[in-house]
C-alpha positions as CSV (number, residue, x, y, z in Angstrom):
1,M,-28.3,17.0,15.6
2,P,-24.9,16.3,13.8
3,Y,-22.9,13.4,14.4
4,T,-20.0,14.0,16.9
5,I,-17.2,11.9,18.3
6,R,-16.3,11.9,22.0
7,G,-13.7,9.6,23.5
8,G,-13.4,7.6,20.2
9,V,-17.0,6.9,20.0
10,L,-19.6,8.2,17.6
11,Y,-22.7,10.0,19.0
12,H,-25.9,11.0,17.2
13,D,-28.7,12.7,19.1
14,G,-26.8,12.2,22.3
15,R,-26.7,8.4,21.9
16,A,-23.5,6.3,21.4
17,Q,-23.4,4.3,18.0
18,I,-21.1,1.9,16.4
19,A,-19.7,4.0,13.4
20,L,-20.7,1.9,10.2
21,G,-19.0,3.7,7.5
22,Q,-18.3,3.5,3.8
23,S,-15.7,5.1,1.5
24,Y,-17.3,7.1,-1.4
25,Y,-13.8,7.8,-2.8
26,P,-13.1,10.0,-5.7
27,S,-9.4,9.7,-4.9
28,Y,-6.4,11.8,-5.5
29,H,-5.5,9.2,-8.0
30,P,-7.2,10.3,-11.2
31,Q,-8.1,6.7,-12.2
32,K,-9.7,5.7,-8.8
33,V,-13.2,7.3,-9.2
34,P,-16.6,5.8,-9.2
35,V,-17.9,8.6,-11.6
36,P,-15.6,10.5,-14.0
37,P,-15.4,14.3,-14.0
38,T,-17.2,14.4,-17.3
39,G,-20.1,12.4,-15.8
40,D,-23.0,13.6,-13.4
41,R,-20.9,13.5,-10.4
42,L,-23.3,15.4,-8.2
43,G,-26.4,13.5,-9.2
44,E,-24.7,10.1,-8.9
45,M,-23.3,11.1,-5.5
46,A,-26.7,12.2,-4.2
47,K,-28.1,8.9,-5.3
48,D,-25.3,6.9,-3.8
49,L,-25.3,8.7,-0.3
50,R,-29.1,8.1,-0.2
51,A,-28.6,4.5,-0.9
52,M,-25.9,4.2,1.8
53,R,-28.2,5.6,4.4
54,E,-30.9,3.2,3.4
55,A,-28.4,0.3,3.6
56,G,-27.6,1.2,7.3
57,F,-24.4,3.2,7.1
58,N,-24.0,6.3,9.2
59,V,-20.6,7.9,8.3
60,V,-19.0,8.3,4.8
61,R,-15.3,8.9,4.0
62,M,-14.2,11.2,1.1
63,A,-11.0,12.9,0.1
64,A,-10.6,16.5,0.0
65,L,-10.2,16.8,-3.8
66,G,-9.7,20.3,-5.1
67,E,-7.2,23.1,-5.0
68,V,-4.9,24.1,-2.2
69,A,-3.0,27.2,-3.4
70,Y,-0.2,29.2,-1.7
71,D,0.3,32.9,-2.6
72,Q,2.6,35.3,-0.8
73,G,2.3,33.6,2.4
74,K,-1.4,32.8,2.3
75,V,-3.3,29.5,1.5
76,S,-6.5,29.5,-0.3
77,V,-8.5,26.4,-0.8
78,D,-11.4,25.4,-3.3
79,F,-13.1,22.0,-2.9
80,P,-16.3,22.2,-5.0
81,L,-16.9,18.3,-5.0
82,P,-16.2,17.7,-1.3
83,D,-18.2,20.8,-0.3
84,A,-21.2,19.3,-2.1
85,F,-20.6,16.0,-0.5
86,C,-20.7,17.5,3.0
87,R,-23.9,19.3,2.3
88,M,-25.4,16.0,1.0
89,C,-24.3,14.2,4.0
90,E,-26.0,16.6,6.2
91,E,-29.2,16.3,4.0
92,Q,-29.1,12.6,4.4
93,D,-28.3,12.4,8.1
94,L,-24.8,11.0,7.5
95,G,-21.6,11.9,9.3
96,A,-18.7,12.8,7.1
97,M,-15.1,12.0,7.5
98,I,-12.6,14.0,5.2
99,R,-9.1,12.8,4.2
100,L,-7.2,16.3,4.3
101,Q,-4.1,15.4,2.3
102,G,-3.3,13.5,-0.9
103,Y,0.0,12.0,-1.8
104,S,1.9,15.2,-1.0
105,M,1.3,18.8,-0.1
106,N,4.1,20.8,-1.9
107,L,2.4,24.2,-2.2
108,R,5.6,26.2,-3.1
109,N,6.8,23.4,-5.6
110,F,10.0,22.7,-4.0
111,P,11.9,20.7,-6.7
112,D,13.7,18.6,-4.1
113,A,10.5,17.5,-2.2
114,T,10.5,13.8,-2.9
115,M,11.9,11.0,-0.8
116,V,15.2,9.5,-1.9
117,D,16.3,5.9,-1.8
118,A,19.7,4.4,-0.7
119,Q,21.2,4.7,-4.2
120,G,20.1,8.4,-4.4
121,N,17.0,8.0,-6.7
122,A,14.0,10.0,-6.1
123,M,10.9,7.8,-5.2
124,E,8.9,6.6,-8.1
125,N,5.3,7.5,-8.8
126,A,3.7,4.4,-7.6
127,W,0.1,4.6,-6.9
128,S,0.2,2.7,-3.5
129,W,2.8,4.7,-1.9
130,F,0.7,7.3,-0.3
131,I,3.2,9.6,1.2
132,R,5.9,10.7,-1.2
133,N,7.6,13.9,0.2
134,C,10.4,14.0,2.5
135,V,8.9,14.5,6.1
136,N,12.1,16.1,7.3
137,H,12.1,18.8,4.5
138,P,11.6,22.2,6.3
139,G,9.7,23.6,3.5
140,I,7.4,20.5,3.1
141,I,6.7,20.5,6.9
142,E,5.6,24.1,6.7
143,D,3.5,23.7,3.7
144,N,1.7,20.7,5.2
145,R,1.1,22.6,8.3
146,L,-0.3,25.6,6.5
147,G,-2.4,23.5,4.0
148,T,-3.6,21.3,6.7
149,R,-4.8,24.1,9.1
150,V,-6.6,26.0,6.2
151,S,-8.2,22.7,4.9
152,A,-9.4,21.7,8.3
153,A,-10.9,25.0,9.1
154,H,-12.7,25.0,5.9
155,F,-14.3,21.5,6.3
156,A,-15.0,22.2,10.1
157,A,-17.5,24.6,9.0
158,F,-19.9,21.9,7.9
159,P,-22.0,20.4,10.5
160,A,-21.8,16.8,8.9
161,V,-17.9,16.7,9.3
162,C,-17.1,14.7,12.4
163,S,-13.6,13.4,11.5
164,F,-10.4,14.3,9.7
165,Q,-8.2,11.7,8.2
166,I,-4.4,12.5,8.1
167,Y,-2.9,11.1,4.9
168,N,-3.8,7.5,3.9
169,E,-1.8,4.4,4.7
170,P,1.4,6.5,5.3
171,A,4.5,4.2,5.4
172,Y,7.8,4.1,3.7
173,P,7.7,2.2,0.4
174,N,7.7,-1.6,0.4
175,R,10.4,-1.8,-2.2
176,G,13.8,-0.2,-1.6
177,L,15.2,1.5,1.5
178,Y,14.2,5.0,2.4
179,D,14.7,8.0,3.2
180,Y,18.1,9.4,2.3
181,H,17.1,12.9,1.3
182,P,19.8,15.4,2.4
183,E,17.4,16.9,4.9
184,T,16.8,13.6,6.4
185,L,20.4,12.9,6.7
186,R,20.8,16.3,8.3
187,A,18.0,15.5,10.8
188,Y,19.4,12.3,11.6
189,A,22.8,13.9,12.6
190,A,20.9,16.3,14.8
191,W,18.7,13.4,16.3
192,R,21.9,11.3,17.3
193,A,23.6,14.5,18.9
194,E,20.4,15.1,21.0
195,R,20.6,11.6,22.3
196,G,24.4,11.8,23.1
197,L,25.2,9.3,20.2
198,P,28.5,9.6,18.4
199,P,28.4,11.0,14.8
200,Q,27.7,8.3,12.3
201,E,26.4,8.3,8.7
202,A,23.2,6.7,8.0
203,P,23.7,3.2,6.9
204,R,22.7,2.6,3.2
205,S,22.2,-1.3,3.7
206,R,21.9,-3.7,6.5
207,P,25.0,-4.7,8.2
208,A,26.8,-7.6,7.1
209,Q,27.2,-10.9,9.0
210,G,29.1,-10.2,12.2
211,E,29.0,-6.4,11.9
212,D,27.6,-4.3,14.6
213,V,23.7,-3.7,14.1
214,S,23.3,-0.7,16.5
215,G,23.7,1.8,13.7
216,W,21.0,0.2,11.7
217,V,18.7,-0.1,14.6
218,A,19.3,3.7,15.5
219,W,18.6,4.7,11.9
220,R,15.3,2.9,11.6
221,T,14.2,4.1,15.0
222,F,14.9,7.7,13.8
223,L,12.9,7.1,10.6
224,R,9.9,5.7,12.4
225,E,9.9,8.4,15.0
226,K,10.1,11.1,12.2
227,L,7.3,9.7,10.0
228,N,4.9,9.2,12.8
229,G,5.9,12.5,14.5
230,F,5.1,14.3,11.2
231,L,1.6,12.6,11.1
232,C,0.7,13.6,14.6
233,D,2.0,17.0,14.0
234,M,-0.5,17.3,11.0
235,A,-3.3,15.9,13.4
236,A,-2.4,18.8,15.9
237,Q,-2.6,21.3,13.0
238,A,-6.1,20.0,11.8
239,K,-7.3,20.6,15.4
240,A,-5.6,23.9,16.0
241,G,-8.1,26.2,17.6
242,Y,-11.1,23.9,18.3
243,E,-11.8,20.3,19.6
244,A,-13.7,18.7,16.8
245,P,-13.6,16.9,14.4
246,A,-11.7,13.9,15.7
247,T,-8.5,13.1,14.0
248,L,-7.1,9.8,12.9
249,T,-4.9,8.1,10.2
250,C,-5.2,5.0,8.2
251,H,-2.4,2.7,9.2
252,M,-1.9,-0.7,7.6
253,S,-1.1,-4.1,9.2
254,C,2.6,-3.4,8.6
255,P,3.6,-3.5,12.3
256,L,2.5,-7.2,12.5
257,V,4.0,-8.6,9.4
258,P,7.5,-9.0,8.1
259,G,8.9,-5.8,6.8
260,A,7.6,-3.9,9.7
261,T,10.9,-2.0,10.4
262,V,11.3,-0.6,6.9
263,R,7.7,0.4,6.5
264,G,8.0,2.6,9.8
265,E,4.3,2.5,10.9
266,D,3.8,3.0,14.6
267,Y,0.4,2.3,16.1
268,Y,1.5,3.5,19.6
269,A,2.8,6.9,18.4
270,T,-0.2,7.7,16.4
271,A,-2.6,6.3,19.1
272,Q,-0.9,8.8,21.5
273,G,-0.9,11.7,19.1
274,M,-4.4,11.3,17.5
275,D,-7.9,11.0,18.8
276,I,-8.5,7.6,17.3
277,L,-6.2,4.8,16.1
278,G,-7.4,3.9,12.7
279,I,-6.1,1.1,10.5
280,T,-6.9,-0.8,7.3
281,C,-7.3,-4.6,7.2
282,Y,-7.8,-6.8,4.2
283,L,-6.7,-10.0,5.9
284,V,-9.0,-13.0,5.6
285,N,-11.1,-14.1,8.5
286,R,-11.4,-17.8,7.6
287,G,-9.3,-20.8,8.4
288,P,-5.8,-20.6,10.0
289,A,-5.4,-17.1,8.3
290,F,-8.0,-15.9,10.9
291,H,-5.3,-15.6,13.6
292,Q,-3.2,-13.1,11.5
293,A,-6.2,-10.9,11.1
294,A,-7.1,-11.2,14.6
295,M,-3.7,-10.4,15.7
296,T,-3.8,-7.2,13.8
297,L,-7.0,-6.2,15.4
298,D,-5.9,-6.9,18.9
299,A,-2.6,-5.2,18.5
300,C,-4.3,-2.1,17.2
301,E,-7.0,-2.1,20.0
302,S,-4.3,-2.5,22.7
303,A,-2.0,0.3,21.4
304,A,-5.1,2.5,21.5
305,A,-6.2,1.3,24.9
306,C,-2.8,2.2,26.3
307,F,-3.6,5.9,25.8
308,G,-7.3,5.6,26.7
309,K,-8.3,5.7,22.9
310,K,-10.4,3.7,20.8
311,A,-9.7,1.7,17.5
312,W,-11.5,2.1,14.3
313,L,-11.2,0.2,11.0
314,I,-10.9,2.9,8.3
315,E,-10.9,0.3,5.5
316,Y,-12.3,-3.2,5.9
317,N,-12.2,-5.6,2.9
318,A,-15.3,-5.3,0.7
319,R,-14.0,-6.8,-2.6
320,T,-16.7,-7.1,-5.4
321,D,-15.8,-10.8,-5.6
322,M,-15.8,-11.4,-1.8
323,P,-18.0,-14.3,-0.8
324,P,-20.9,-13.1,1.1
325,Q,-20.1,-15.1,4.3
326,E,-16.8,-13.2,4.7
327,W,-18.8,-9.9,5.6
328,P,-20.4,-11.2,8.8
329,R,-17.0,-13.0,9.8
330,E,-15.2,-9.5,9.3
331,T,-17.9,-7.7,11.3
332,Y,-18.0,-10.0,14.3
333,A,-14.2,-10.3,14.5
334,A,-14.1,-6.5,14.7
335,L,-16.8,-6.0,17.2
336,G,-15.6,-8.7,19.5
337,R,-12.2,-7.0,19.7
338,G,-13.6,-3.7,20.8
339,F,-13.5,-1.7,17.6
340,K,-16.0,1.3,17.6
341,G,-15.8,2.2,14.0
342,I,-15.9,-0.1,10.9
343,F,-15.6,1.4,7.4
344,Y,-15.9,-0.9,4.4
345,Y,-13.9,-0.2,1.3
346,Q,-15.8,0.8,-0.6
347,W,-19.4,1.6,-1.9
348,R,-19.0,1.8,-5.6
349,A,-16.1,0.2,-7.6
350,D,-13.6,2.2,-9.4
351,L,-14.3,2.7,-13.2
352,P,-12.2,0.4,-15.4
353,Y,-9.9,3.0,-17.0
354,P,-7.1,1.9,-19.0
355,D,-4.2,1.1,-16.6
356,G,-6.4,1.9,-13.6
357,P,-4.8,0.4,-10.4
358,E,-8.1,-1.3,-9.0
359,P,-10.9,-1.4,-11.6
360,E,-14.0,-2.8,-10.4
361,Q,-12.2,-4.7,-7.6
362,F,-13.7,-3.2,-4.4
363,G,-17.2,-2.1,-3.7
364,M,-20.6,-3.2,-2.6
365,L,-21.6,-2.1,-6.2
366,Y,-19.9,-2.3,-9.5
367,S,-19.2,1.0,-11.1
368,D,-22.4,0.6,-13.3
369,G,-24.5,0.1,-10.1
370,R,-24.9,-3.7,-10.2
371,K,-24.9,-5.3,-6.7
372,A,-21.7,-7.3,-5.8
373,S,-22.3,-10.8,-4.3
374,S,-21.9,-9.5,-0.7
375,Y,-24.4,-6.6,-1.0
376,D,-27.4,-8.2,0.6
377,M,-25.3,-9.8,3.4
378,G,-23.6,-6.5,4.1
379,V,-27.1,-4.7,4.5
380,R,-28.4,-7.6,6.6
381,M,-25.3,-7.2,9.0
382,N,-25.6,-3.4,9.1
383,R,-29.2,-3.8,10.4
384,L,-28.1,-6.2,12.9
385,V,-25.4,-3.9,14.3
386,N,-27.6,-0.9,14.1
387,R,-30.2,-2.7,16.3
388,L,-27.5,-3.4,18.9
389,S,-25.4,-0.3,18.3
390,E,-25.7,1.7,21.4
391,P,-24.9,-1.0,23.9
392,L,-22.0,-2.3,21.9
393,A,-20.5,1.1,21.4
394,E,-20.6,1.6,25.2
395,A,-19.3,-1.8,26.0
396,E,-15.6,-2.5,26.8
397,K,-13.5,-5.7,25.8
398,V,-12.8,-7.9,28.7
399,R,-9.1,-8.7,28.9
400,S,-7.4,-12.0,30.0
401,G,-4.4,-10.3,31.7
402,V,-1.8,-11.7,29.2
403,A,0.2,-9.6,26.9
404,L,2.9,-10.0,24.3
405,L,5.8,-7.7,24.3
406,Y,6.0,-5.5,21.3
407,S,9.6,-4.1,20.8
408,D,10.6,-1.8,17.9
409,A,14.1,-2.2,18.8
410,A,14.0,-6.1,18.7
411,N,12.2,-5.9,15.3
412,A,15.0,-3.6,13.9
413,F,17.7,-6.0,15.2
414,S,15.8,-8.9,13.6
415,D,15.5,-6.9,10.5
416,A,19.1,-6.4,10.4
417,Q,19.9,-10.1,11.1
418,D,17.3,-11.9,9.0
419,N,16.7,-9.5,6.0
420,R,20.1,-8.5,5.0
421,S,19.7,-8.4,1.1
422,A,15.8,-7.9,1.1
423,L,14.8,-4.9,-0.9
424,D,11.1,-5.9,-1.0
425,T,9.0,-6.5,2.1
426,A,7.7,-9.7,0.4
427,Q,11.2,-11.1,0.8
428,C,11.4,-10.1,4.5
429,A,11.1,-12.8,7.3
430,E,12.3,-11.3,10.4
431,G,12.1,-13.9,13.2
432,S,10.7,-11.3,15.8
433,I,7.6,-10.9,13.7
434,L,7.3,-14.6,13.0
435,A,7.6,-15.5,16.7
436,L,5.0,-12.8,17.6
437,R,2.6,-14.5,15.2
438,R,3.3,-18.1,16.5
439,C,2.8,-16.8,20.2
440,Y,-0.3,-15.1,19.4
441,T,-1.9,-18.0,17.6
442,L,-0.9,-20.3,20.5
443,L,-2.7,-18.1,23.0
444,N,-5.7,-17.1,20.8
445,Q,-6.5,-20.7,20.2
446,Q,-6.8,-21.1,23.9
447,G,-9.6,-18.4,23.9
448,L,-7.5,-15.8,25.6
449,T,-7.9,-12.1,24.9
450,V,-4.3,-11.2,24.0
451,D,-2.9,-7.7,24.5
452,F,0.2,-6.2,23.1
453,L,2.5,-3.9,25.3
454,R,5.7,-2.0,24.5
455,P,8.3,-2.0,27.3
456,Q,7.9,1.6,28.0
457,E,4.2,1.0,29.0
458,L,5.1,-1.7,31.5
459,A,5.6,0.7,34.5
460,E,2.0,2.2,34.1
461,N,0.7,-1.1,33.0
462,P,-2.5,0.5,31.5
463,L,-4.0,-2.8,30.4
464,D,-3.8,-4.5,33.9
465,T,-1.4,-7.1,32.6
466,R,-0.5,-10.0,34.8
467,V,1.5,-12.2,32.6
468,L,3.9,-10.8,30.1
469,I,5.4,-13.0,27.4
470,L,8.5,-12.1,25.3
471,P,8.1,-13.6,21.8
472,Y,11.6,-12.7,20.9
473,R,14.4,-12.0,23.2
474,R,17.3,-11.2,20.9
475,G,18.0,-7.5,20.4
476,L,16.0,-6.2,23.2
477,P,18.3,-3.4,24.6
478,A,19.4,-3.1,28.2
479,E,16.8,-0.3,28.9
480,E,14.1,-2.5,27.8
481,L,15.3,-5.5,29.9
482,T,15.3,-3.2,32.8
483,Q,11.7,-2.1,32.2
484,I,10.7,-5.8,31.9
485,E,12.5,-6.7,35.2
486,A,10.8,-3.8,37.0
487,F,7.4,-5.1,35.9
488,Q,8.6,-8.5,37.2
489,A,9.7,-7.1,40.5
490,S,6.3,-5.3,41.0
491,G,4.6,-8.8,40.9
492,G,4.3,-9.4,37.1
493,R,4.9,-12.7,35.8
494,V,7.4,-12.9,32.7
495,Y,7.9,-15.7,30.4
496,E,10.1,-16.2,27.2
497,Y,8.8,-17.9,24.2
498,L,10.9,-20.8,22.8
499,D,10.5,-22.0,19.3
500,E,11.7,-25.4,20.0
501,G,8.6,-27.1,21.2
502,L,6.5,-23.9,21.0
503,G,7.0,-23.6,24.7
504,F,7.5,-21.0,27.3
505,R,10.0,-20.7,30.2
506,P,10.3,-18.1,33.1
507,Y,12.4,-15.1,32.2
508,V,15.6,-14.4,33.9
509,R,18.3,-12.0,32.4
510,E,21.0,-14.5,32.4
511,Q,19.5,-18.0,31.3
512,P,21.7,-20.8,32.4
513,R,23.6,-22.7,29.7
514,V,22.0,-26.1,28.7
515,A,23.4,-29.3,27.4
516,H,23.1,-29.6,23.6
517,G,21.0,-26.4,23.5
518,V,17.8,-28.3,24.7
519,V,15.8,-26.4,27.3
520,T,13.7,-28.6,29.5
521,D,12.4,-26.1,31.9
522,Q,9.5,-25.0,29.7
523,Y,5.7,-25.2,29.5
524,G,3.3,-25.8,26.7
525,V,0.6,-23.3,26.3
526,S,-2.0,-25.2,28.3
527,A,0.3,-25.8,31.2
528,L,1.2,-22.1,31.0
529,C,-2.5,-21.3,31.3
530,D,-2.9,-23.6,34.3
531,R,0.3,-22.4,36.0
532,E,-0.7,-18.7,35.8
533,N,-4.5,-19.2,36.0
534,L,-5.1,-17.7,32.5
535,R,-8.7,-18.5,31.7
536,P,-10.9,-17.3,28.8
537,A,-13.7,-15.1,29.7
538,L,-16.0,-17.4,27.6
539,R,-15.8,-21.1,26.9
540,L,-17.5,-22.7,24.1
541,T,-18.3,-26.5,24.0
542,G,-20.5,-28.9,22.0
543,C,-19.2,-27.7,18.6
544,H,-16.4,-27.6,16.2
545,G,-13.2,-25.8,17.6
546,D,-12.8,-23.0,15.0
547,V,-15.1,-20.6,16.8
548,D,-13.8,-17.4,18.3
549,A,-15.6,-16.1,21.3
550,R,-14.9,-12.6,23.0
551,L,-16.7,-11.0,25.7
552,L,-17.6,-7.2,26.0
553,R,-18.7,-5.8,29.4
554,G,-21.8,-3.6,29.0
555,K,-23.6,-1.1,31.4
556,E,-26.8,-3.3,31.5
557,A,-25.7,-6.6,30.1
558,D,-22.6,-8.4,28.8
559,W,-22.1,-9.3,25.1
560,A,-20.5,-12.5,23.7
561,V,-19.4,-12.1,20.1
562,L,-18.7,-15.3,18.2
563,T,-16.8,-15.5,15.0
564,N,-17.0,-18.9,13.2
565,Y,-13.8,-19.1,11.1
566,D,-14.0,-22.9,10.2
567,P,-12.3,-23.5,6.9
568,L,-15.0,-26.0,6.0
569,E,-17.7,-23.4,6.9
570,R,-19.5,-25.8,9.1
571,P,-22.3,-24.0,11.2
572,V,-22.1,-23.7,14.9
573,E,-24.7,-26.3,16.0
574,G,-25.4,-27.8,19.6
575,A,-23.0,-25.2,21.2
576,V,-23.0,-24.3,24.8
577,L,-21.5,-21.0,26.1
578,E,-20.2,-21.3,29.7
579,A,-20.5,-17.9,31.4
580,Q,-21.1,-17.8,35.2
581,G,-23.6,-15.4,36.7
582,I,-25.9,-15.2,33.8
583,R,-29.8,-15.4,34.2
584,A,-31.0,-14.8,30.7
585,A,-29.5,-14.8,27.2
586,R,-30.7,-13.8,23.7
587,A,-28.8,-14.6,20.4
588,Y,-28.6,-12.4,17.3
589,G,-27.1,-13.3,14.1
590,E,-27.2,-12.7,10.3
591,E,-29.6,-15.7,9.8
592,L,-31.7,-15.3,13.0
593,P,-34.8,-13.2,13.3
594,Q,-34.3,-9.6,13.9
595,E,-35.8,-9.6,17.5
596,G,-33.1,-12.4,18.3
597,V,-33.7,-15.8,19.9
598,A,-34.1,-16.5,23.5
599,C,-31.6,-19.1,24.7
600,P,-32.1,-21.6,27.6
601,V,-29.8,-20.8,30.6
602,A,-29.0,-23.3,33.3
603,D,-26.1,-23.4,35.8
604,G,-24.0,-20.9,33.9
605,R,-24.6,-22.8,30.7
606,V,-26.2,-21.0,27.6
607,Q,-27.6,-23.3,25.0
608,L,-27.0,-21.5,21.7
609,P,-29.2,-21.7,18.6
610,R,-27.6,-22.7,15.1
611,L,-25.3,-19.9,14.0
612,A,-24.0,-19.9,10.6
613,F,-21.0,-17.5,10.5
614,G,-21.1,-16.1,14.0
615,G,-23.5,-14.2,16.2
616,I,-24.0,-11.8,19.2
617,I,-25.3,-13.0,22.5
618,R,-26.8,-10.7,25.1
619,L,-26.0,-11.9,28.5
620,E,-28.2,-10.5,31.3
621,R,-26.2,-10.8,34.6
622,T,-27.8,-11.9,37.9
């Protein structure tokens, strides 16, 4: 029976599964291929897909390489290599994910298709800028709709195809300010008029010190809405006339790092407009950097859950030089945060072409078939996840009731204030994002499961948040403050984060003036947790402190997922997991026997075996 996706979960033969995916990625970039066009592409692909199945993967991702042609109002497609890929996936009992668009879809060869920077220059041909055409150009919009519909209809005929990817890492460039295409400027004027805003030209730079920032905030809001609206429109075109396959895109971690505003990615808009919220994540899961990676995963999962959707990792780091122990840490971190799909990038590394962008850099295999250092560990982890796949796919993340406010308006305000001359996101350091990072780390270190909510989600409160924290107050518009106060009036508790002392104080609209700027009415994170009865779902004692413990609520049992992110890579030894109402427990891990290890349980305390880089604990409830 073919693979299907329902409610963001992969099913095969009627049983839920964690989607363990790979990228077999002859790309739209001519120098990013595992096998050159002159080689035995079909023979090598058949061999590679068979090896992927044997390694424990169940879904493989590929780009729709071929020709999409427009002639007198009709679109025709020719995809010989992807067609063969889809047939081979069916033969190997693999699901197929097809990326429908490349860098652009300009079927009628409009000469003015490309985005334009603030100086009027057309976007350069940089390999990592994956969406190049102006998303407000009427001809480009129509070409994308036509090409996407016909391409999707073509691939939907293959039984193996279960998912369509809409573009890849679609964002505005990380260098320069975009998009000042004439069609974008016309669309911006119309957008302002629709909202009752006075006519105003699009700003070509951030405001100077002391200038009004509202024009910049409006401009960046418009650009974000248009980019993500375009992506969701293409997802709708891909599903026109039928329900399957499931749609997703492949956002980056941009919303959680400096430069968020100029990149324009929006987890919430795409979660609302697509079947699955998909992201890439190449952040390290070891040492202090673990919290940044975990924050990206939690923010993505929260945005998806706000709309009843699931989160998938469409590219997870699989560098050829990656230490083997990073693989289990990555996998445990994703599973513990409720992800239902994990695709590693990639199976076979790119050939070392002259001037190739990533020769031999990513893959479980080098281009000549040699195993990378993480290969055996990756296969071992796949077998572990496959053994537990159905209950983990059906389990839901247990939340702590605390959320951080995520405000695009505050981010745009902060971008205007803090990044005035930055033309490269590497130079950006907006205070709103840095405060978000510090807040998350403080709470995550307490073992809390931290959610992220926009102001517009507070009224419905889809994640059952009890305590809302504002990481960054400046730049929150009156409308958002009203939404925050309505949540407060309905019984929610609201705190404002203060950088001085890394503390939190109760929110009120007009904070009283204080002598010398020193706020005394604030709480450290431990006191805040005590005051609001914020408790981790699981508590781990008896071992070093750099272990992340998350709880998933299953149908027949609960599941604790542990990630050991200790920078010294000390194993977890002598650890006790405190979880009330448990009568039996069994531990699984990359170094434990396949059948797992029974754990002694007494008085709500589970004695864990030695765990190297993490583990999964089945907790049977009384």
